[in-house]
C-alpha positions as CSV (number, residue, x, y, z in Angstrom):
1,M,3.2,-13.6,18.8
2,A,4.6,-13.7,15.3
3,N,0.8,-13.1,14.2
4,C,0.9,-9.9,16.1
5,Y,4.1,-8.1,17.1
6,G,5.9,-10.4,18.4
7,G,7.6,-10.7,21.8
8,V,9.7,-12.8,23.9
9,I,9.3,-16.2,25.3
10,L,11.1,-17.7,28.6
11,L,11.5,-21.4,28.6
12,E,12.1,-23.1,31.8
13,V,10.8,-20.3,33.8
14,I,7.3,-20.2,35.8
15,E,5.6,-17.3,37.2
16,K,4.0,-17.4,40.8
17,D,0.9,-16.1,41.7
18,D,2.2,-12.8,42.9
19,G,3.8,-12.2,39.5
20,S,7.4,-13.1,40.5
21,F,9.4,-15.7,38.4
22,L,11.2,-19.0,39.2
23,T,13.3,-21.1,37.4
24,T,12.8,-24.7,36.9
25,G,16.1,-26.3,37.7
26,M,17.1,-27.0,33.9
27,K,20.8,-27.9,34.0
28,N,21.2,-29.0,30.4
29,V,20.9,-25.8,28.2
30,E,22.1,-27.3,25.2
31,K,19.7,-30.2,25.1
32,L,16.9,-27.7,25.4
33,R,18.0,-25.4,22.5
34,K,18.2,-28.7,20.5
35,D,14.8,-29.9,21.7
36,F,13.3,-26.4,20.7
37,W,15.0,-26.0,17.1
38,N,13.7,-29.7,16.6
39,T,10.2,-28.7,17.2
40,I,10.4,-25.1,15.5
41,N,11.7,-26.9,12.0
42,N,9.1,-29.4,12.1
43,S,6.2,-28.3,9.9
44,K,3.6,-30.6,11.5
45,K,4.6,-28.8,14.6
46,V,4.9,-25.2,13.2
47,S,3.7,-23.8,10.0
48,V,7.1,-21.9,9.0
49,N,10.3,-20.7,11.4
50,I,11.1,-17.1,11.1
51,L,13.5,-17.3,13.7
52,T,17.6,-17.3,13.4
53,D,20.1,-18.2,15.7
54,K,20.5,-14.7,17.3
55,D,16.7,-14.8,18.2
56,V,17.4,-17.5,20.7
57,E,19.7,-17.0,23.9
58,A,20.8,-18.8,26.9
59,Y,21.4,-17.4,30.1
60,E,22.5,-18.6,33.5
61,V,20.4,-17.9,36.6
62,G,22.3,-19.1,39.5
63,E,23.0,-22.8,38.9
64,D,19.8,-23.0,36.6
65,A,19.9,-22.4,32.9
66,I,16.9,-20.6,30.9
67,L,16.4,-20.1,27.0
68,A,15.0,-16.7,25.9
69,I,13.3,-16.5,22.4
70,N,12.7,-13.3,20.6
71,V,9.7,-13.7,18.5
72,P,9.8,-11.2,15.7
73,R,6.6,-10.0,13.8
74,A,6.2,-12.5,10.8
75,P,6.2,-10.9,7.4
76,R,2.9,-10.4,5.8
77,E,3.6,-13.1,3.1
78,E,4.3,-15.7,6.0
79,R,1.2,-14.8,8.0
80,P,-0.4,-16.8,9.4
81,V,2.0,-18.9,11.6
82,Y,-0.1,-21.5,12.9
83,I,1.0,-24.8,15.1
84,S,-0.1,-28.5,14.9
85,N,-0.6,-28.7,10.9
86,D,-4.2,-26.9,11.6
87,L,-4.6,-23.9,9.8
88,F,-8.1,-22.7,11.5
89,R,-7.7,-24.0,15.0
90,G,-3.8,-23.7,15.1
91,T,-3.7,-20.0,14.5
92,F,-3.2,-17.7,17.5
93,R,-2.6,-13.7,18.2
94,R,-1.2,-12.3,21.4
95,N,-3.6,-9.7,22.9
96,G,-2.6,-7.9,26.0
97,E,-1.2,-10.7,28.4
98,G,-2.6,-13.7,26.6
99,D,-3.2,-15.6,23.4
100,Y,-6.5,-16.1,21.8
101,H,-7.6,-18.3,19.0
102,C,-8.3,-16.3,16.1
103,T,-11.5,-16.5,14.1
104,K,-11.8,-18.2,10.5
105,S,-12.6,-14.5,9.4
106,E,-9.2,-13.4,11.0
107,V,-7.3,-16.3,9.2
108,K,-8.8,-15.6,5.9
109,A,-7.9,-11.8,6.3
110,M,-4.2,-12.8,6.6
111,L,-4.3,-15.0,3.6
112,R,-5.6,-12.4,1.6
113,D,-2.8,-10.2,2.5
114,Q,-0.2,-12.5,1.4
115,I,-0.3,-12.0,-2.0
116,E,1.1,-9.0,-4.1
117,E,-1.8,-8.6,-6.4
118,T,-4.2,-7.2,-3.6
119,S,-7.7,-8.4,-3.8
120,D,-9.3,-5.2,-5.5
121,M,-7.4,-5.9,-8.5
122,K,-9.5,-9.1,-9.2
123,V,-11.6,-9.4,-12.6
124,L,-15.3,-9.9,-11.8
125,E,-16.4,-11.6,-14.7
126,S,-20.0,-11.7,-13.6
127,F,-20.2,-7.7,-14.0
128,E,-20.4,-5.7,-16.9
129,I,-19.2,-1.9,-17.8
130,N,-22.8,-0.6,-17.5
131,D,-23.0,-2.1,-14.0
132,F,-20.9,1.4,-13.1
133,N,-22.8,4.7,-12.2
134,M,-21.6,6.5,-15.4
135,E,-22.5,9.9,-13.8
136,T,-19.7,9.1,-11.0
137,V,-17.4,7.9,-13.9
138,H,-17.5,11.3,-15.7
139,T,-17.3,13.0,-12.4
140,Y,-13.9,11.3,-11.5
141,R,-13.0,11.9,-15.4
142,N,-13.7,15.6,-14.7
143,R,-11.7,16.0,-11.6
144,H,-8.6,14.1,-13.7
145,I,-8.9,16.7,-16.1
146,A,-8.9,19.6,-13.6
147,Y,-5.5,18.1,-11.9
148,R,-4.2,16.9,-14.9
149,A,-4.9,18.9,-17.8
150,E,-4.5,17.8,-21.4
151,H,-3.7,14.4,-20.0
152,V,-3.3,11.5,-23.1
153,W,-6.0,9.6,-21.7
154,E,-8.7,12.5,-22.0
155,G,-9.5,11.6,-25.5
156,L,-10.2,7.9,-24.6
157,S,-13.6,6.2,-24.6
158,D,-15.0,5.6,-21.2
159,E,-14.1,1.8,-21.4
160,E,-10.6,2.6,-22.4
161,Y,-10.3,5.0,-19.7
162,L,-11.4,2.8,-16.9
163,E,-8.9,0.1,-18.4
164,R,-6.2,2.5,-18.0
165,I,-7.0,3.3,-14.4
166,G,-7.4,0.1,-13.3
167,A,-11.1,0.1,-12.7
168,A,-11.6,-2.4,-15.4
169,K,-9.6,-5.3,-17.1
170,R,-9.6,-8.0,-20.0
171,S,-10.8,-11.3,-18.5
172,K,-8.5,-14.3,-19.6
173,I,-11.7,-16.5,-19.8
174,D,-14.0,-14.6,-22.1
175,K,-11.4,-12.2,-23.6
176,K,-13.8,-9.1,-22.8
177,I,-13.5,-6.0,-20.5
178,H,-15.2,-6.5,-17.0
179,P,-14.9,-4.2,-13.7
180,T,-12.2,-4.9,-11.3
181,A,-13.2,-5.1,-7.6
182,A,-11.5,-1.6,-7.3
183,G,-13.5,-0.2,-10.0
184,L,-16.9,-1.8,-8.4
185,L,-16.1,-0.1,-5.2
186,M,-15.2,3.3,-6.8
187,F,-18.2,3.6,-9.2
188,G,-20.7,0.8,-8.4
189,E,-23.8,1.4,-6.9
190,E,-23.8,0.1,-3.4
191,Y,-26.5,-2.8,-3.8
192,K,-24.2,-4.3,-6.6
193,I,-21.1,-4.0,-4.7
194,L,-22.9,-6.1,-1.9
195,Y,-23.0,-8.7,-4.4
196,E,-19.0,-8.9,-4.2
197,Y,-18.4,-7.5,-0.6
198,P,-21.5,-8.5,1.5
199,E,-20.3,-6.6,4.7
200,Y,-19.5,-3.5,2.5
201,F,-20.8,-0.3,4.7
202,L,-19.6,3.1,4.9
203,D,-21.0,5.3,7.8
204,Y,-20.3,9.3,8.5
205,R,-21.6,10.4,11.9
206,E,-21.7,13.9,12.8
207,M,-22.2,14.5,16.7
208,L,-21.9,18.0,17.4
209,D,-24.9,18.4,20.1
210,P,-24.5,15.9,22.9
211,S,-28.2,16.1,23.4
212,I,-29.3,14.2,20.1
213,K,-27.7,11.1,18.6
214,W,-26.2,12.7,15.7
215,T,-26.5,16.1,13.9
216,D,-26.0,14.9,10.5
217,R,-25.4,11.2,9.1
218,V,-24.2,9.9,5.8
219,H,-24.3,6.3,4.9
220,S,-24.0,3.7,2.1
221,S,-27.2,2.1,2.4
222,A,-29.4,5.1,2.4
223,G,-30.6,4.6,-1.1
224,D,-30.8,8.2,-2.2
225,W,-27.1,8.2,-3.5
226,T,-24.8,5.7,-5.0
227,G,-23.0,4.6,-2.1
228,N,-19.7,4.0,-3.7
229,L,-16.3,5.2,-2.4
230,F,-16.0,7.8,-4.7
231,D,-19.1,9.8,-3.9
232,F,-18.4,8.9,-0.1
233,F,-15.2,10.4,-0.3
234,F,-16.1,13.7,-1.6
235,R,-19.5,14.0,0.3
236,V,-17.6,13.2,3.9
237,Y,-14.6,15.3,3.0
238,S,-16.8,18.4,2.4
239,K,-18.6,17.9,5.8
240,L,-14.9,17.1,7.8
241,V,-13.6,20.5,6.6
242,K,-16.7,22.7,6.9
243,D,-16.1,23.9,10.4
244,L,-12.3,24.0,10.5
245,K,-11.0,27.1,12.2
246,I,-7.8,27.8,10.0
247,P,-6.6,30.8,9.3
248,F,-6.6,31.2,5.3
249,K,-3.5,32.4,3.5
250,L,-3.0,34.8,0.8
251,E,-0.9,34.3,-2.6
252,G,-0.6,37.9,-3.5
253,I,-4.3,38.8,-3.3
254,T,-5.5,35.6,-4.0
255,R,-7.1,33.8,-1.0
256,I,-5.7,30.1,-0.7
257,D,-8.2,28.2,1.5
258,D,-6.5,24.9,0.8
259,T,-4.2,24.5,3.9
260,L,-2.1,21.9,5.1
261,V,-4.5,20.7,7.5
262,H,-7.1,20.3,4.4
263,K,-4.4,17.9,2.7
264,A,-4.0,16.0,5.7
265,L,-7.7,15.6,6.1
266,R,-7.8,14.3,2.5
267,E,-4.8,12.1,3.1
268,A,-6.2,10.7,6.5
269,L,-9.7,9.8,4.8
270,A,-8.1,8.4,1.4
271,N,-5.8,6.2,3.6
272,C,-8.7,5.1,5.9
273,L,-10.6,3.8,2.9
274,V,-7.7,2.3,0.5
275,N,-6.5,0.4,3.6
276,T,-10.0,-0.9,4.4
277,D,-10.6,-4.8,4.3
278,F,-13.7,-4.9,2.8
279,F,-14.8,-8.8,3.5
280,V,-14.8,-7.9,7.5
281,V,-17.4,-7.0,9.3
282,R,-18.6,-3.4,10.8
283,G,-17.7,-1.4,7.7
284,V,-16.1,2.1,7.7
285,V,-17.2,4.3,10.0
286,I,-16.1,8.2,10.5
287,K,-17.3,10.3,13.4
288,K,-16.9,14.1,13.5
289,E,-17.5,15.5,17.2
290,F,-16.8,19.1,18.3
291,D,-13.0,18.5,19.0
292,K,-12.1,15.6,17.1
293,I,-12.7,13.1,14.1
294,M,-12.2,9.4,14.3
295,M,-11.8,7.2,11.4
296,E,-12.2,3.8,11.9
297,N,-11.9,0.9,9.0
298,P,-11.9,-2.8,9.1
299,G,-8.6,-4.5,8.7
300,Y,-5.3,-4.6,10.7
301,I,-2.2,-2.3,9.5
302,R,-0.4,-4.4,7.1
303,T,3.1,-2.9,7.5
304,G,2.5,-2.9,11.5
305,K,2.0,0.4,13.4
306,N,5.6,1.2,14.3
307,Q,6.4,1.1,10.6
308,M,3.3,3.0,9.6
309,L,4.2,5.7,11.9
310,K,8.0,5.9,10.9
311,G,6.7,6.0,7.1
312,G,8.8,5.3,4.1
313,I,6.9,1.9,3.2
314,S,3.8,2.0,1.3
315,D,1.7,-1.3,1.3
316,P,-1.8,-0.4,0.7
317,R,-4.3,-3.3,1.1
318,N,-5.9,-2.0,-2.1
319,K,-3.3,-1.0,-4.6
320,A,-5.8,-0.4,-7.3
321,L,-8.0,2.2,-5.1
322,M,-4.8,3.9,-4.2
323,K,-3.9,4.3,-7.8
324,M,-7.3,5.9,-8.6
325,F,-7.2,8.3,-5.7
326,N,-3.6,9.0,-6.5
327,M,-4.6,9.9,-10.3
328,I,-7.0,12.9,-9.0
329,G,-4.4,14.3,-6.6
330,I,-5.4,12.7,-3.3
331,G,-3.1,10.3,-1.2
332,E,0.7,9.5,-1.4
333,R,2.3,6.5,-2.6
334,A,5.7,6.8,-0.8
335,G,4.5,5.7,2.6
336,S,4.8,9.1,4.1
337,G,1.2,9.8,4.6
338,V,0.7,9.1,8.2
339,P,3.6,10.7,9.4
340,D,3.0,14.0,7.3
341,I,-0.7,14.1,9.2
342,Y,1.4,13.7,12.7
343,A,3.5,16.6,11.2
344,V,1.0,18.7,10.3
345,W,-1.1,18.3,13.7
346,E,2.4,19.3,15.3
347,S,2.5,22.2,13.3
348,Q,-0.9,23.3,14.5
349,G,0.2,22.8,18.2
350,W,-2.9,20.2,18.4
351,E,-2.4,17.0,20.8
352,A,-0.7,14.3,18.5
353,P,-2.8,11.9,16.7
354,T,-3.4,8.4,18.0
355,V,-3.5,5.1,16.3
356,E,-5.2,2.0,18.0
357,E,-5.6,-1.4,16.4
358,Q,-8.3,-3.8,17.5
359,Y,-8.5,-7.5,17.0
360,N,-11.6,-10.0,16.4
361,P,-12.5,-8.3,14.2
362,D,-9.7,-6.5,12.9
363,R,-9.6,-2.9,13.3
364,T,-7.8,0.4,12.8
365,I,-8.7,3.4,14.4
366,L,-7.2,6.8,14.0
367,T,-8.2,9.9,15.9
368,L,-7.6,13.4,15.4
369,V,-8.0,15.9,18.1
370,F,-8.3,19.6,17.6
371,R,-7.1,20.6,21.1
372,E,-3.8,22.5,21.9
373,K,-1.6,20.1,23.5
374,Q,-0.9,20.8,27.2
375,A,2.4,22.1,28.1
376,E,4.5,19.5,30.1
377,K,4.6,20.1,33.5
378,T,8.4,20.7,34.8
379,S,9.4,21.0,38.5
380,R,12.6,22.5,39.8
381,K,14.6,21.7,43.2
382,N,16.6,24.4,45.1
383,F,19.7,23.0,46.0
């Protein structure tokens, strides 16, 4: 439970075949409480105790006693919580009505997410700056200039500029500038990205005609383009907004084509990419259908689904990537991105977006529907 969204455990209660519950006849609740705390504070039994006194309550049921334990979601820094002093065989998650044993891949993902310096900040000593696609780098620089005219970094060399934005960093080993993992993802060629991220895959599928598998497709392994994140973002974004039936606005006599919906789609796509765990299988998949868009990325939600929908806390899986998108005017750093998307959909009168988390392997799915929400049915009674 601690590795997922928490829950409640009842001790000295059994569940019958019909779903009803019975107490076991426990009378000495203080002994039960003491045994529980002795177990939970034994690091050979449980890796870390995340409970406080208020999380454990005793109740009387007739003449019997039970113990109710409220298990919170463990902080990212303390996951995985595991038992029997065995990291890989003792890590479980709650999924529906049962627990399942986490795979090594899921455990490693939780370990990667423990540290504050995200994995995309890693310096890749085996790569050089010339491993970047420099055409992509220069396109990025032009977008930065367009967004922030006369920025103080405008006159820097490419190497200096890449270091400033977090795409490159000086190694502590050879004291030379090398790409970071974020830089490789953003500006590298797909076949070189695969050296560091063997599961890396980006896929856009447009399915507007039910009679054929897809009407358009863009994927990173095609070989006729770079396959990096920057080029994928702009190729896919242009396709996502191509058929948007959004009334344009005027400022004076100037037509404004960039609406709140356009901004929300940019935010959603960037959010999908910067929160991807590129070590997890199945890759990023963007699906466009006639009345909806689905954005799927490997990796669970680091802040938890409830906090993400509430907003206010920004905890991206790839902080360096987020910075690079922010510098060209894409994405938010205040943790308000997803709530803003919901607000835009509400303002359009469309069905609310949905967020789904899947496990084994970890996956997050955002669905944006372009259908008017149905009016709530009301019934009236005559008195």
